[in-house]
TORDO-874228 format. One record per atom (N, C-alpha, C): residue number from 1; atom name; x, y, z; residue in three letters. Coordinates in steps of 0.02 Angstrom, whole numbers, plus 50000, padded with zeros to 5 digits. Layout:
N
(NUM 'CA' (X Y Z) 'ala')
...
//
This chain:
170
(1 'N' (49556 49562 52997) 'met')
(1 'CA' (49582 49515 52931) 'met')
(1 'C' (49581 49545 52852) 'met')
(2 'N' (49518 49597 52851) 'leu')
(2 'CA' (49487 49622 52781) 'leu')
(2 'C' (49515 49657 52773) 'leu')
(3 'N' (49551 49726 52838) 'arg')
(3 'CA' (49605 49760 52817) 'arg')
(3 'C' (49653 49754 52783) 'arg')
(4 'N' (49697 49706 52831) 'gly')
(4 'CA' (49749 49668 52810) 'gly')
(4 'C' (49751 49629 52722) 'gly')
(5 'N' (49689 49601 52704) 'arg')
(5 'CA' (49675 49605 52640) 'arg')
(5 'C' (49685 49669 52602) 'arg')
(6 'N' (49636 49707 52608) 'thr')
(6 'CA' (49628 49755 52563) 'thr')
(6 'C' (49694 49801 52545) 'thr')
(7 'N' (49716 49801 52594) 'thr')
(7 'CA' (49799 49840 52606) 'thr')
(7 'C' (49843 49774 52550) 'thr')
(8 'N' (49853 49709 52576) 'leu')
(8 'CA' (49888 49659 52512) 'leu')
(8 'C' (49857 49703 52450) 'leu')
(9 'N' (49790 49675 52442) 'phe')
(9 'CA' (49786 49708 52359) 'phe')
(9 'C' (49801 49778 52315) 'phe')
(10 'N' (49802 49772 52379) 'val')
(10 'CA' (49801 49892 52374) 'val')
(10 'C' (49895 49873 52365) 'val')
(11 'N' (49930 49845 52375) 'leu')
(11 'CA' (50007 49856 52365) 'leu')
(11 'C' (50025 49796 52300) 'leu')
(12 'N' (49983 49771 52286) 'val')
(12 'CA' (49974 49735 52238) 'val')
(12 'C' (49947 49787 52150) 'val')
(13 'N' (49923 49803 52186) 'ile')
(13 'CA' (49902 49843 52135) 'ile')
(13 'C' (49932 49894 52120) 'ile')
(14 'N' (49973 49931 52179) 'leu')
(14 'CA' (50027 50003 52174) 'leu')
(14 'C' (50103 49920 52124) 'leu')
(15 'N' (50094 49925 52139) 'ala')
(15 'CA' (50146 49875 52115) 'ala')
(15 'C' (50172 49861 52029) 'ala')
(16 'N' (50088 49830 52014) 'leu')
(16 'CA' (50087 49841 51975) 'leu')
(16 'C' (50102 49899 51905) 'leu')
(17 'N' (50050 49967 51955) 'leu')
(17 'CA' (50051 49996 51950) 'leu')
(17 'C' (50147 50041 51911) 'leu')
(18 'N' (50181 50033 51963) 'ala')
(18 'CA' (50255 50040 51944) 'ala')
(18 'C' (50265 49997 51895) 'ala')
(19 'N' (50260 49956 51850) 'ala')
(19 'CA' (50296 49882 51825) 'ala')
(19 'C' (50232 49933 51738) 'ala')
(20 'N' (50219 49984 51730) 'gly')
(20 'CA' (50148 50002 51683) 'gly')
(20 'C' (50200 50023 51623) 'gly')
(21 'N' (50155 50037 51584) 'val')
(21 'CA' (50164 50055 51500) 'val')
(21 'C' (50221 50120 51527) 'val')
(22 'N' (50304 50125 51501) 'arg')
(22 'CA' (50295 50190 51491) 'arg')
(22 'C' (50308 50232 51428) 'arg')
(23 'N' (50299 50289 51423) 'pro')
(23 'CA' (50296 50338 51386) 'pro')
(23 'C' (50339 50321 51318) 'pro')
(24 'N' (50393 50305 51331) 'ala')
(24 'CA' (50432 50283 51232) 'ala')
(24 'C' (50405 50220 51211) 'ala')
(25 'N' (50362 50168 51246) 'ala')
(25 'CA' (50275 50130 51216) 'ala')
(25 'C' (50265 50174 51195) 'ala')
(26 'N' (50222 50200 51223) 'ala')
(26 'CA' (50147 50245 51185) 'ala')
(26 'C' (50184 50294 51129) 'ala')
(27 'N' (50263 50315 51123) 'asp')
(27 'CA' (50285 50340 51049) 'asp')
(27 'C' (50283 50266 50995) 'asp')
(28 'N' (50303 50220 51016) 'asn')
(28 'CA' (50306 50166 50946) 'asn')
(28 'C' (50231 50154 50933) 'asn')
(29 'N' (50191 50137 51000) 'lys')
(29 'CA' (50126 50131 50977) 'lys')
(29 'C' (50079 50175 50910) 'lys')
(30 'N' (50106 50244 50915) 'glu')
(30 'CA' (50079 50297 50881) 'glu')
(30 'C' (50114 50278 50836) 'glu')
(31 'N' (50160 50286 50806) 'glu')
(31 'CA' (50210 50273 50744) 'glu')
(31 'C' (50165 50232 50740) 'glu')
(32 'N' (50163 50163 50750) 'ser')
(32 'CA' (50135 50106 50693) 'ser')
(32 'C' (50038 50102 50684) 'ser')
(33 'N' (50008 50149 50722) 'ile')
(33 'CA' (49935 50167 50701) 'ile')
(33 'C' (49933 50190 50635) 'ile')
(34 'N' (49973 50239 50609) 'asp')
(34 'CA' (49963 50266 50533) 'asp')
(34 'C' (50028 50244 50497) 'asp')
(35 'N' (50065 50196 50512) 'ala')
(35 'CA' (50124 50136 50479) 'ala')
(35 'C' (50105 50148 50393) 'ala')
(36 'N' (50026 50116 50396) 'trp')
(36 'CA' (50006 50125 50330) 'trp')
(36 'C' (50006 50169 50277) 'trp')
(37 'N' (49973 50218 50316) 'arg')
(37 'CA' (49989 50314 50298) 'arg')
(37 'C' (50055 50311 50238) 'arg')
(38 'N' (50095 50304 50282) 'arg')
(38 'CA' (50175 50320 50240) 'arg')
(38 'C' (50200 50257 50179) 'arg')
(39 'N' (50159 50192 50174) 'trp')
(39 'CA' (50173 50159 50124) 'trp')
(39 'C' (50176 50216 50047) 'trp')
(40 'N' (50227 50172 50021) 'lys')
(40 'CA' (50239 50202 49933) 'lys')
(40 'C' (50166 50209 49892) 'lys')
(41 'N' (50157 50280 49871) 'asp')
(41 'CA' (50103 50282 49855) 'asp')
(41 'C' (50090 50228 49787) 'asp')
(42 'N' (50036 50204 49764) 'ile')
(42 'CA' (50054 50157 49686) 'ile')
(42 'C' (49976 50219 49652) 'ile')
(43 'N' (49976 50256 49672) 'his')
(43 'CA' (49922 50294 49612) 'his')
(43 'C' (49946 50293 49548) 'his')
(44 'N' (50018 50331 49553) 'lys')
(44 'CA' (50046 50346 49470) 'lys')
(44 'C' (50040 50287 49444) 'lys')
(45 'N' (50077 50237 49485) 'ala')
(45 'CA' (50080 50139 49441) 'ala')
(45 'C' (50017 50127 49421) 'ala')
(46 'N' (49979 50128 49445) 'ile')
(46 'CA' (49891 50120 49426) 'ile')
(46 'C' (49844 50157 49380) 'ile')
(47 'N' (49878 50202 49374) 'glu')
(47 'CA' (49825 50227 49313) 'glu')
(47 'C' (49839 50235 49250) 'glu')
(48 'N' (49788 50243 49232) 'ile')
(48 'CA' (49750 50204 49147) 'ile')
(48 'C' (49789 50249 49109) 'ile')
(49 'N' (49826 50239 49076) 'arg')
(49 'CA' (49844 50290 49012) 'arg')
(49 'C' (49828 50254 48960) 'arg')
(50 'N' (49824 50311 48884) 'pro')
(50 'CA' (49762 50291 48827) 'pro')
(50 'C' (49808 50233 48786) 'pro')
(51 'N' (49862 50222 48798) 'leu')
(51 'CA' (49888 50168 48743) 'leu')
(51 'C' (49908 50082 48809) 'leu')
(52 'N' (49859 50088 48846) 'asp')
(52 'CA' (49840 50019 48896) 'asp')
(52 'C' (49827 49973 48865) 'asp')
(53 'N' (49846 49895 48876) 'val')
(53 'CA' (49795 49862 48831) 'val')
(53 'C' (49775 49831 48884) 'val')
(54 'N' (49739 49755 48878) 'glu')
(54 'CA' (49709 49744 48920) 'glu')
(54 'C' (49770 49700 48982) 'glu')
(55 'N' (49831 49693 48957) 'ala')
(55 'CA' (49872 49647 48994) 'ala')
(55 'C' (49892 49704 49046) 'ala')
(56 'N' (49910 49766 49026) 'asp')
(56 'CA' (49926 49807 49054) 'asp')
(56 'C' (49860 49808 49094) 'asp')
(57 'N' (49809 49815 49112) 'ile')
(57 'CA' (49764 49839 49151) 'ile')
(57 'C' (49748 49809 49207) 'ile')
(58 'N' (49785 49715 49177) 'leu')
(58 'CA' (49747 49657 49217) 'leu')
(58 'C' (49818 49674 49264) 'leu')
(59 'N' (49902 49670 49240) 'glu')
(59 'CA' (49936 49710 49287) 'glu')
(59 'C' (49912 49744 49355) 'glu')
(60 'N' (49883 49801 49346) 'lys')
(60 'CA' (49874 49852 49382) 'lys')
(60 'C' (49836 49847 49434) 'lys')
(61 'N' (49795 49774 49392) 'val')
(61 'CA' (49737 49740 49458) 'val')
(61 'C' (49758 49715 49505) 'val')
(62 'N' (49829 49674 49449) 'glu')
(62 'CA' (49882 49643 49526) 'glu')
(62 'C' (49895 49690 49580) 'glu')
(63 'N' (49910 49747 49550) 'ile')
(63 'CA' (49977 49777 49611) 'ile')
(63 'C' (49905 49797 49666) 'ile')
(64 'N' (49857 49813 49619) 'ile')
(64 'CA' (49794 49835 49673) 'ile')
(64 'C' (49762 49791 49720) 'ile')
(65 'N' (49779 49709 49690) 'asp')
(65 'CA' (49741 49666 49738) 'asp')
(65 'C' (49824 49665 49821) 'asp')
(66 'N' (49870 49679 49787) 'asp')
(66 'CA' (49922 49658 49819) 'asp')
(66 'C' (49911 49723 49875) 'asp')
(67 'N' (49905 49784 49837) 'arg')
(67 'CA' (49880 49816 49921) 'arg')
(67 'C' (49832 49811 49972) 'arg')
(68 'N' (49771 49810 49943) 'ile')
(68 'CA' (49708 49766 49980) 'ile')
(68 'C' (49745 49742 50007) 'ile')
(69 'N' (49768 49656 49998) 'asp')
(69 'CA' (49784 49617 50052) 'asp')
(69 'C' (49840 49638 50090) 'asp')
(70 'N' (49865 49700 50068) 'ala')
(70 'CA' (49922 49734 50148) 'ala')
(70 'C' (49885 49758 50199) 'ala')
(71 'N' (49839 49790 50138) 'leu')
(71 'CA' (49795 49838 50211) 'leu')
(71 'C' (49741 49809 50253) 'leu')
(72 'N' (49738 49730 50232) 'glu')
(72 'CA' (49667 49697 50254) 'glu')
(72 'C' (49744 49680 50324) 'glu')
(73 'N' (49800 49645 50287) 'arg')
(73 'CA' (49855 49619 50343) 'arg')
(73 'C' (49856 49670 50427) 'arg')
(74 'N' (49872 49743 50383) 'glu')
(74 'CA' (49873 49786 50438) 'glu')
(74 'C' (49803 49822 50474) 'glu')
(75 'N' (49741 49820 50421) 'lys')
(75 'CA' (49683 49825 50461) 'lys')
(75 'C' (49695 49758 50517) 'lys')
(76 'N' (49693 49687 50507) 'lys')
(76 'CA' (49704 49650 50559) 'lys')
(76 'C' (49727 49673 50627) 'lys')
(77 'N' (49805 49700 50603) 'arg')
(77 'CA' (49865 49709 50658) 'arg')
(77 'C' (49825 49756 50700) 'arg')
(78 'N' (49796 49817 50671) 'leu')
(78 'CA' (49777 49866 50695) 'leu')
(78 'C' (49716 49842 50738) 'leu')
(79 'N' (49662 49798 50717) 'glu')
(79 'CA' (49622 49785 50767) 'glu')
(79 'C' (49636 49768 50827) 'glu')
(80 'N' (49693 49739 50830) 'asn')
(80 'CA' (49732 49663 50860) 'asn')
(80 'C' (49746 49728 50938) 'asn')
(81 'N' (49775 49777 50884) 'glu')
(81 'CA' (49822 49820 50958) 'glu')
(81 'C' (49758 49872 50982) 'glu')
(82 'N' (49701 49885 50949) 'arg')
(82 'CA' (49639 49921 50968) 'arg')
(82 'C' (49609 49877 51023) 'arg')
(83 'N' (49591 49809 51013) 'arg')
(83 'CA' (49574 49762 51070) 'arg')
(83 'C' (49635 49761 51127) 'arg')
(84 'N' (49694 49761 51127) 'ala')
(84 'CA' (49740 49769 51177) 'ala')
(84 'C' (49746 49850 51197) 'ala')
(85 'N' (49716 49878 51176) 'gly')
(85 'CA' (49745 49941 51209) 'gly')
(85 'C' (49652 49953 51241) 'gly')
(86 'N' (49583 49926 51213) 'glu')
(86 'CA' (49561 49926 51249) 'glu')
(86 'C' (49544 49897 51341) 'glu')
(87 'N' (49594 49837 51318) 'gln')
(87 'CA' (49609 49814 51391) 'gln')
(87 'C' (49671 49861 51449) 'gln')
(88 'N' (49691 49902 51393) 'arg')
(88 'CA' (49738 49915 51437) 'arg')
(88 'C' (49721 49961 51492) 'arg')
(89 'N' (49669 50008 51464) 'leu')
(89 'CA' (49649 50068 51455) 'leu')
(89 'C' (49611 50038 51550) 'leu')
(90 'N' (49562 49983 51529) 'gln')
(90 'CA' (49510 49963 51563) 'gln')
(90 'C' (49545 49942 51609) 'gln')
(91 'N' (49605 49909 51606) 'ser')
(91 'CA' (49640 49909 51691) 'ser')
(91 'C' (49665 49944 51715) 'ser')
(92 'N' (49683 50005 51669) 'leu')
(92 'CA' (49740 50079 51683) 'leu')
(92 'C' (49653 50110 51732) 'leu')
(93 'N' (49582 50111 51711) 'leu')
(93 'CA' (49536 50135 51722) 'leu')
(93 'C' (49524 50115 51786) 'leu')
(94 'N' (49518 50042 51815) 'asn')
(94 'CA' (49520 49994 51862) 'asn')
(94 'C' (49599 50039 51921) 'asn')
(95 'N' (49661 50039 51900) 'gln')
(95 'CA' (49687 50032 51945) 'gln')
(95 'C' (49676 50100 51979) 'gln')
(96 'N' (49651 50135 51909) 'arg')
(96 'CA' (49669 50222 51951) 'arg')
(96 'C' (49583 50203 52021) 'arg')
(97 'N' (49549 50179 52008) 'glu')
(97 'CA' (49469 50174 52070) 'glu')
(97 'C' (49523 50144 52103) 'glu')
(98 'N' (49552 50107 52108) 'val')
(98 'CA' (49600 50082 52180) 'val')
(98 'C' (49619 50132 52202) 'val')
(99 'N' (49661 50195 52159) 'leu')
(99 'CA' (49686 50209 52200) 'leu')
(99 'C' (49669 50260 52226) 'leu')
(100 'N' (49597 50303 52204) 'lys')
(100 'CA' (49547 50326 52237) 'lys')
(100 'C' (49529 50316 52315) 'lys')
(101 'N' (49519 50242 52295) 'asp')
(101 'CA' (49489 50205 52366) 'asp')
(101 'C' (49543 50199 52400) 'asp')
(102 'N' (49583 50192 52393) 'leu')
(102 'CA' (49655 50202 52437) 'leu')
(102 'C' (49661 50271 52478) 'leu')
(103 'N' (49642 50328 52435) 'thr')
(103 'CA' (49669 50392 52463) 'thr')
(103 'C' (49591 50410 52514) 'thr')
(104 'N' (49555 50375 52489) 'glu')
(104 'CA' (49469 50392 52533) 'glu')
(104 'C' (49495 50330 52618) 'glu')
(105 'N' (49518 50290 52603) 'thr')
(105 'CA' (49546 50261 52655) 'thr')
(105 'C' (49583 50292 52701) 'thr')
(106 'N' (49629 50299 52662) 'arg')
(106 'CA' (49688 50344 52710) 'arg')
(106 'C' (49644 50404 52737) 'arg')
(107 'N' (49611 50410 52719) 'gln')
(107 'CA' (49572 50501 52705) 'gln')
(107 'C' (49632 50546 52714) 'gln')
(108 'N' (49651 50561 52650) 'gly')
(108 'CA' (49682 50587 52596) 'gly')
(108 'C' (49719 50558 52584) 'gly')
(109 'N' (49788 50576 52526) 'ala')
(109 'CA' (49808 50540 52509) 'ala')
(109 'C' (49915 50587 52537) 'ala')
(110 'N' (49945 50514 52544) 'asp')
(110 'CA' (50013 50547 52528) 'asp')
(110 'C' (50045 50593 52475) 'asp')
(111 'N' (50097 50623 52484) 'val')
(111 'CA' (50138 50635 52430) 'val')
(111 'C' (50154 50570 52350) 'val')
(112 'N' (50169 50515 52372) 'gln')
(112 'CA' (50213 50466 52342) 'gln')
(112 'C' (50108 50440 52301) 'gln')
(113 'N' (50064 50435 52333) 'thr')
(113 'CA' (50014 50404 52313) 'thr')
(113 'C' (49972 50460 52258) 'thr')
(114 'N' (49979 50526 52270) 'ser')
(114 'CA' (49954 50588 52219) 'ser')
(114 'C' (49986 50600 52162) 'ser')
(115 'N' (50054 50571 52178) 'gln')
(115 'CA' (50090 50566 52105) 'gln')
(115 'C' (50077 50525 52073) 'gln')
(116 'N' (50036 50449 52101) 'arg')
(116 'CA' (50029 50405 52061) 'arg')
(116 'C' (49965 50400 52021) 'arg')
(117 'N' (49927 50446 52077) 'leu')
(117 'CA' (49867 50445 52036) 'leu')
(117 'C' (49864 50480 51984) 'leu')
(118 'N' (49892 50549 51979) 'his')
(118 'CA' (49930 50608 51942) 'his')
(118 'C' (49972 50531 51883) 'his')
(119 'N' (50011 50500 51883) 'asp')
(119 'CA' (50046 50476 51830) 'asp')
(119 'C' (49985 50447 51782) 'asp')
(120 'N' (49945 50415 51820) 'leu')
(120 'CA' (49897 50359 51812) 'leu')
(120 'C' (49848 50401 51756) 'leu')
(121 'N' (49833 50459 51790) 'thr')
(121 'CA' (49782 50484 51754) 'thr')
(121 'C' (49816 50522 51692) 'thr')
(122 'N' (49877 50541 51694) 'asp')
(122 'CA' (49907 50533 51618) 'asp')
(122 'C' (49889 50482 51560) 'asp')
(123 'N' (49908 50435 51585) 'arg')
(123 'CA' (49921 50352 51569) 'arg')
(123 'C' (49852 50353 51528) 'arg')
(124 'N' (49790 50368 51558) 'ile')
(124 'CA' (49723 50345 51527) 'ile')
(124 'C' (49745 50403 51503) 'ile')
(125 'N' (49725 50453 51493) 'gln')
(125 'CA' (49729 50517 51427) 'gln')
(125 'C' (49759 50498 51360) 'gln')
(126 'N' (49818 50470 51374) 'arg')
(126 'CA' (49864 50449 51318) 'arg')
(126 'C' (49831 50392 51293) 'arg')
(127 'N' (49826 50352 51340) 'glu')
(127 'CA' (49790 50275 51297) 'glu')
(127 'C' (49718 50295 51252) 'glu')
(128 'N' (49682 50343 51283) 'glu')
(128 'CA' (49615 50379 51247) 'glu')
(128 'C' (49628 50398 51195) 'glu')
(129 'N' (49682 50451 51195) 'ala')
(129 'CA' (49705 50484 51138) 'ala')
(129 'C' (49731 50430 51079) 'ala')
(130 'N' (49752 50382 51117) 'leu')
(130 'CA' (49782 50326 51052) 'leu')
(130 'C' (49710 50299 51044) 'leu')
(131 'N' (49669 50258 51088) 'ala')
(131 'CA' (49581 50223 51054) 'ala')
(131 'C' (49565 50299 51014) 'ala')
(132 'N' (49577 50343 51008) 'gly')
(132 'CA' (49534 50394 50944) 'gly')
(132 'C' (49595 50390 50874) 'gly')
(133 'N' (49657 50397 50903) 'arg')
(133 'CA' (49691 50393 50832) 'arg')
(133 'C' (49691 50315 50792) 'arg')
(134 'N' (49679 50279 50826) 'arg')
(134 'CA' (49653 50185 50794) 'arg')
(134 'C' (49573 50188 50772) 'arg')
(135 'N' (49567 50225 50810) 'lys')
(135 'CA' (49481 50238 50756) 'lys')
(135 'C' (49503 50249 50700) 'lys')
(136 'N' (49514 50312 50702) 'ser')
(136 'CA' (49518 50341 50645) 'ser')
(136 'C' (49557 50338 50583) 'ser')
(137 'N' (49603 50296 50628) 'ser')
(137 'CA' (49654 50253 50567) 'ser')
(137 'C' (49628 50220 50532) 'ser')
(138 'N' (49578 50165 50578) 'leu')
(138 'CA' (49535 50099 50536) 'leu')
(138 'C' (49492 50118 50512) 'leu')
(139 'N' (49462 50183 50531) 'glu')
(139 'CA' (49401 50218 50459) 'glu')
(139 'C' (49427 50239 50410) 'glu')
(140 'N' (49503 50272 50422) 'asp')
(140 'CA' (49533 50283 50331) 'asp')
(140 'C' (49571 50210 50316) 'asp')
(141 'N' (49584 50200 50343) 'leu')
(141 'CA' (49605 50118 50291) 'leu')
(141 'C' (49526 50072 50263) 'leu')
(142 'N' (49484 50092 50293) 'ala')
(142 'CA' (49425 50042 50271) 'ala')
(142 'C' (49399 50089 50209) 'ala')
(143 'N' (49411 50155 50213) 'lys')
(143 'CA' (49377 50203 50163) 'lys')
(143 'C' (49439 50192 50092) 'lys')
(144 'N' (49501 50180 50115) 'glu')
(144 'CA' (49534 50179 50059) 'glu')
(144 'C' (49546 50109 50026) 'glu')
(145 'N' (49530 50046 50048) 'met')
(145 'CA' (49500 49989 50041) 'met')
(145 'C' (49439 49978 49993) 'met')
(146 'N' (49415 50021 50034) 'glu')
(146 'CA' (49320 50011 49967) 'glu')
(146 'C' (49347 50059 49912) 'glu')
(147 'N' (49387 50105 49920) 'asn')
(147 'CA' (49425 50165 49852) 'asn')
(147 'C' (49457 50098 49813) 'asn')
(148 'N' (49491 50062 49825) 'leu')
(148 'CA' (49539 50032 49800) 'leu')
(148 'C' (49481 49967 49759) 'leu')
(149 'N' (49450 49947 49796) 'arg')
(149 'CA' (49392 49891 49779) 'arg')
(149 'C' (49364 49917 49716) 'arg')
(150 'N' (49360 49968 49739) 'asn')
(150 'CA' (49311 49988 49689) 'asn')
(150 'C' (49332 50008 49615) 'asn')
(151 'N' (49395 50056 49638) 'leu')
(151 'CA' (49450 50056 49581) 'leu')
(151 'C' (49457 49968 49537) 'leu')
(152 'N' (49456 49922 49574) 'glu')
(152 'CA' (49484 49869 49539) 'glu')
(152 'C' (49417 49856 49506) 'glu')
(153 'N' (49375 49848 49512) 'ile')
(153 'CA' (49313 49819 49493) 'ile')
(153 'C' (49297 49879 49421) 'ile')
(154 'N' (49310 49913 49405) 'gly')
(154 'CA' (49319 49962 49369) 'gly')
(154 'C' (49356 49956 49321) 'gly')
(155 'N' (49453 49921 49336) 'tyr')
(155 'CA' (49490 49901 49292) 'tyr')
(155 'C' (49480 49840 49263) 'tyr')
(156 'N' (49438 49817 49323) 'arg')
(156 'CA' (49412 49727 49287) 'arg')
(156 'C' (49374 49743 49216) 'arg')
(157 'N' (49342 49799 49234) 'ala')
(157 'CA' (49269 49787 49173) 'ala')
(157 'C' (49315 49831 49119) 'ala')
(158 'N' (49359 49878 49117) 'arg')
(158 'CA' (49389 49905 49049) 'arg')
(158 'C' (49441 49832 49030) 'arg')
(159 'N' (49449 49807 49065) 'ala')
(159 'CA' (49526 49767 49037) 'ala')
(159 'C' (49478 49714 49024) 'ala')
(160 'N' (49410 49692 49032) 'asn')
(160 'CA' (49348 49644 48990) 'asn')
(160 'C' (49314 49672 48914) 'asn')
(161 'N' (49307 49746 48921) 'ser')
(161 'CA' (49280 49784 48862) 'ser')
(161 'C' (49334 49768 48803) 'ser')
(162 'N' (49411 49801 48831) 'leu')
(162 'CA' (49457 49785 48787) 'leu')
(162 'C' (49471 49715 48727) 'leu')
(163 'N' (49474 49698 48796) 'arg')
(163 'CA' (49480 49595 48761) 'arg')
(163 'C' (49412 49595 48707) 'arg')
(164 'N' (49349 49624 48743) 'his')
(164 'CA' (49293 49612 48689) 'his')
(164 'C' (49310 49651 48621) 'his')
(165 'N' (49315 49715 48633) 'glu')
(165 'CA' (49357 49740 48568) 'glu')
(165 'C' (49401 49714 48529) 'glu')
(166 'N' (49477 49701 48549) 'glu')
(166 'CA' (49529 49647 48530) 'glu')
(166 'C' (49487 49592 48462) 'glu')
(167 'N' (49437 49561 48511) 'gly')
(167 'CA' (49414 49500 48480) 'gly')
(167 'C' (49365 49493 48424) 'gly')
(168 'N' (49342 49557 48426) 'lys')
(168 'CA' (49304 49617 48362) 'lys')
(168 'C' (49351 49619 48313) 'lys')
(169 'N' (49386 49658 48312) 'thr')
(169 'CA' (49440 49667 48283) 'thr')
(169 'C' (49473 49620 48235) 'thr')
(170 'N' (49459 49633 48150) 'pro')
(170 'CA' (49486 49564 48103) 'pro')
(170 'C' (49570 49553 48112) 'pro')
//
């Protein structure tokens, strides 16, 4: 009876393996990880020029605020992808353990089981690589947000300084 349940469990796991993630989907995940890096550069638009007045600088602060908001949304999306990826990876690791157990139970694997184990190992490696890229992208995104926040603080201070200078001028 126990052997029949184990066999049924293994068959269910193998069916799940067959319905798993395809490599084409991985390409889309890879592209989405660094999508924010391909956004239009705003640094030229927010560069302070010698003749900029308070209104010009505050307009640049708005551009910075908009980019920070967009980066916040991207960060949330990437964090959701990271959590989902961790769950996929754990599932793949569990599936690999089941296949290894099946191989041991059969005292040697047939060709189909060996191929599934090989394919599963490849998928695990791809998922681990994606996890590393997600982590790197999130770290770089956090640095970019911090840089923009610091720039925004400096720009607000500059705008306040200009406002006070204009108020003192008769």
